N, C-alpha and C positions, 0 to 999 in steps of 0.2 A: 430732545423730546421725541423726534422721529425714530431714533434708534431704540428708544425705550419701548415703543409700540412693537417693533420687530422682536425685541427680547421677550415680551409677554406672549407674542404669537408663537415663538419658538418653544417657550416653556410649556405652553398649552398643548402644542403638537406633540412634544416629547411626553408629556403626561398621558395624553390619549394613546399613544403607541405603547407606553409602558403598561397601562391598564389592559389594553387589548392582548398583549403578550402574556400577562399574568393570568388573565381569565380564559385564555384559549386552552382547550382540552380535546383529546381525541374523541371521535364519534363513538358512542356506545352502541349505535345501531348497526355498525358495519359488521358483517359476518367475517369470520376468519376461515382460513383454509382448513379443511378436515382431512385427517389421515385415515385411510381405510385399508384393511387387509382383505383381499379377495377370498371369498368362500367358494367351495365347489358349486358349480352351476350358475354362478353370477356372470353376467355379461355387461359390457359397457352400456347397453340399452337399459337393462334392469337397474343399474346404478344411476344412470341419468334420470330415468323415470321416477325413482324413489327420492332423489336429492334435489331435483330442479323442477320448477313449475313450468307448465307449457309443453311445447314440443320437445320430446327427448333428443331429437337430432342435434339441437344446439348444445345440450348437456354432454352428449357423446363427443362432439367436437372439442368442447372446453376441456374435458378429461383427457382426450387424446393429446391435445396441444400441451397441456400442463405436464403430462407424464412422458411426452415424446414417444407415444405408442404408434405402432404401425397397424396392420390389419390382422395380425396374429391373435388367436384366442387368448383370453386371460388365463393365467395359471393360478390355482389356489395358492395362497400364501404371499402373493405379490402385494407389495405395499403401493397404494395409489394415493395421490394427493388430489382432493376434490376442491377445486377453486370455488370461491363464493359466487 
C-alpha cells in the first residue's frame, strides 16, 4: 500500500513534467538580431540612436561588441549586426 502511494506520486510528477514540456514555447516578445548595411554618412551614434531607446552610448557599445569594431569610421556597404 505504501509503494502504491509512491507510484501515484511518480505518475503525477511525470504527467506534470510532460504537460510542461509539451506546452512550452519560445517567447514571441523577444527581438531578434537585425542585419544592417551601412549607408554613406551613417555613424555608430546615429545607428544606436535610431535602433535603441535611451542613451545612445550603450547602443554604440553593444554594436561595437557584437561586430568586434574598433574606433575606425564605418565604411558604406559594411554589414553590421544589431543585437536586440
